[in-house]
N, C-alpha and C positions, 0 to 999 in steps of 0.2 A: 504494500500500500504506500502511496506517495506521502511524503512529509510536507509537500508544498501546500501551504494553506489555501492559496487561491484555487488550486485544482480540487482540493477537498471541498471547498465551499461550492464551487461550480458543480461538483458531483452530488450535491444535495446534503452535505454534512452540516449540521448546526454546530458551530464552534463557540467555545466560551468567549473568545474575543474575535471579532471579525477581522479577516485580513484586510490590508489597506494598500491602495495605490492611488494615484491622482492623475486625472487627465491633464495633459501638457505639463507633466511634472518635470520634464527637461525643457527649460525655456527661459525667457528673458527676465524672470524675477530673480534668477540666480546669477550672482556675479561671475561664477566660474563658467556658466554658459556664455555670458556676454564676451568673456575673454576668448573662448574657443571660437565663437562666431566671428570675432575680429580676425583671428588667425585664418579662418576659411576665406574671408574676403567678401562673400555674399552668401545668401541663404541657400541657393541651389547647390553651390559648391560644397557647403556643409552637408547637405543631404547626400550628395554623390561622392563624398570622400569617406570611405568606410571607417578609417581609423578615427576621424574626427566625429562622425555620426555615432560611432560606438562610444567614444569618450563622453559626449553630452548625454547619451542614454544612461551611462554609468554614474554620472555626477550625482543625481538625486539618490541613487542607491547608496553611494558612499556617505553622503551627508545625512540621510534620514533612515536608511535601512527599510525602505518600502518592501512589501511582499512580492511585488512584481515590477519589472522594467518593461516599458513599452518602446518598441522600435522608434527611433527618431527618423521621421520622414515627413511627407506631406501627401494629402489625398490627391493633389493635382499632378503628382509624378506619373500616375497611371494614364490620364488623358494625354500628358506630354509624350508618353511612350507610344501612344497611338498616332502621333504625328503633329497635332497642333503645337504652335510655339507657346512657350510658357516663360514668363518673366515676372519679377517682383518690383513694384514701384515703392521706393523708400517712403515709409509713413502711410502708404495707401493700401498695400497688400498685393495679392497676386493678380496678374493679367494673363488671359489665355486667348489665343486666336479662336474666335467663335466658330462653332459648327452648327449650322441651322438648316442646311439644304441636303437633299438626297445626293447631289453631286459631291458635296463635302464629305458626306458619310462614305461614299464609294472611294474617296481619296484616302481614307484612314488606312493605316497599316493593318495587316491581319493580326488578330488577337494573339496568335502564337509568336509574333515578332516582338512583343513588348519586352521580352527578357533581354534583348540586345541593349536596351536603355536601362533596364532595372537591375542589371547584374550587380552593381555596387550595393544596392539595397540588400540583396541576398548575402553578399559578403559581410555587410554590417551585422546581420543576424548570426552568421557563422562565428564572427569575432566575439559577439556577446555570449554565444553558447559556451565559449571557452572561458570567458572572463567573469561572468556573473557568479555570485555566491551560489552554492549548491541548493539552497532553499528558496531562491528567488525565481519566480516564474517569468518566462520570456513571452511577451505578447506581441504579435504582429497585427497589422490592421490595414484596412482600406476604407475609402468612402463608399457608402451604399449608392446604387445606381442613380436614384433620384437626385441626391445631393450632388454627385459628380456631374450629372446632366445639367443642373442649374448653372454650374460654372462653365461648362462647355458651350452652352447656348448663349449666355449673356456675356461671356468673356471675363467675368469678374463676379464677386459676391454682390448680393443685393438684399435689401431688407425684406422684400416681398416676393422675390423670385418671379417677378412679373413676366420676364422674357420667356422663361421656361413654361409658365402656365399658358402664355399666349400660344406658343408653339404646340403645346399639348392639346389645346382646345381648337386651334385653327388648322394645324397640319399634323393630324393624329398619326398618320402612317409614318411620317418622318420621325416624329417623337418616339413612337414605339420602336422603330428600327434602331434609334440611338440607344434607348434603354437596353435593348437586346445585346447590342455590341458591348456596352459597358458591363453588363451582367456576365457575359462570357469572358471578357478580359479580366474581370475581378476574380472569377473562378481560377483562371490561369495564374494570376498574381498571388492570391492567397495560398494556393496549392504550392507554388514555388517557395513562398515564405515558410510554410510548414516543413517542406523538404530541407530548407536551410537552417531549421532549428526552432521556429516558433512553436510554443507549446499550447498556446491559445491564440485565436485570431478574433478581432473585433471589427464589426461593421458600424461605421459612424454615419447615421442618416441625420445630419445636423439640421436639415430643413424639412424633415418629415411632417412637422406640425402644420405646414402650409397646405398639405394634401388633405382634402375633405371627402367624406362619403366613399363612393366606389373608387375614386382616384387613390385614396389611401390604400385600399385593397390591391388595386391594380399595379401601383407603382412604388409602394413601400413594402407591403406584405409579400406579394408574389415574387418579385425579384430577389428579396432576401431569402425566401423559402427555396428558390431555385439554386441560389449560391450555396446555401447550407446543405441541401440534399447532395449536390455535386461534391462538396468537400467531404461530407460524411462517407460517400461512396469511395472516395480516394484515400481518405485518412480517417478511418472509423473512430480512432481514439482521441481525436483532437476536438476540444470543445470550442464553441463559437458564442461570443457575447454580441448581442444586437442592441443598438442604441437609437431607437426612433425618437429623437428629441422632440419634446413638446407634443407628443402623440395624444396626451390626455386620455380620454376613454379608449383610444386605440391601443394603449398599453395592455388592456384587459384581453387575455387570450393570445397575445402576440407570440409568446413562446410556443404555444400549441400550434398556432397557424404557420409558423416558420421553421420550427425545429430548433430554435435557439436554446442553448443550454443555460443562458443567463440573460436577463434583460436589464440593461442600464436605464435608469430613469433620471430625468432632470428635476430641478427643484421647483417647477411650477405645480407639482402635485405634492401632497403631504406624505411623509413617511407612513403615517397610519393608513391612509388610503391605499398606498402601494402595498403595504403589508397585508391588507384585507383582500385586495383585488388582483395583485400581480404575484406576490410571493407564494400563494398556494400552488402555482405551476412550476416553481423551482427557484433557483437562485436569483436574487435581485442585487443590483449594484447601484450604489448612490447614497444619499442625494443631498449632501450639505451644500448650501448656497455658497458660490465662490466668493461673494463679497466679504464673507467672514475671514478670508485669507488676507484681506486688506485691513479690515477694522480691528480684528483680534479681540482681546479682552474677555470679560466674563460672558458676553453674548456668544462668543465663539465656543467657549466651554459648554455652555448650556445647550446650544444648538447641536453640538457634536454628541453630547449625551442623549439628547432627544432622538437623533437618528439611530444611534446604537440601540436604545431601548425599544424603539418602535419595531425594529426588525429582529429582535433577539430570539423570537420563537421559530425562525426559519433560516435557511441558508442565505448569507448576506456577505457581500464585499463592500467595505466602506470606501466611498469615493465622493467626489464633488458632483453636483448636478450638471456641471459643464466644466470646461477647462479653466485652470487657474489663470489669472490675468497678470500682465506684466508688472502691474503696480502692487502686487502682493508682497507681503513682508515674509521673508524666509523664516523668521522666528515664530510667526503665527502658524506656519506649517508644522513646525516642531511641536507647538502647543496642541494642535489638533491631534497629531499622532500620539503624544503622551496621554491625552484625554481618552482616546479610543482604547489604548492599551492598558489604561487603568480602570477600564469599565467592567472588567470581568468580576 
């Protein structure tokens, strides 16, 4: 039986103290990350230089002793590997050459060709497999098809995903074809991550909450289910965490509908609600509000205890409801960890 707490929780075990990791735990709030990022020169160079990407992945493990390390990469590396140009504007975020027509879809590279670009990501995983502590779980990840599609269509992030919704509603065949390509490419990508050493993989559907009604089923649930089924066929022992952020009622039954081994939840739903409606189907990950990493203090302690208590009767991985922000205080992260681990 594994001693890795993350794997035990995902497998359904109720542990006296929940294992803990944090979305974006390798990032700009850490001075050591900023130093390594400066060495790399730019963000994409950091992602594609295995030694440096492994270093920033390891930094929060050395500092805090999290129970898992998540691969340092970006969800837009996959669409870049399909052909569109990707770059980052300082202070503004990623820019991607838009893909909105059938001709542009036909010009994309075959999904099997993505490994030519993504080879450095797999090498990062191999390095981490050698260097991580024996009790630390290695998590790989990708963006879910809807979320990746929103960036490929608009060429950038947007608060309402309007361009993707417009293509979905007005050029349905083109939109469905794009979702199918991303889904197949994601299967190839995550399978290669597992072969390189990832022990768990996570699907980030950061914009799932903007899908309503049958669109949520068609473009959040079904592509996730297709990816998970394919991965389970290829790698039967590798668990999958799904994160349909801001799904609200859509969280209910999501694990059953997709085959996900664990459902990550954001902090727009209460821990008590998720314990009642989501946790009966298996492991839940979440869901402390990220702003506590900025403000700290007694409110952080109380909110952390609240989350731990709410999920104490079922399998739980402690995490934030979304990624830690660049203005977070590293000392507040330590306070959160100490509070979780004192909760038994």
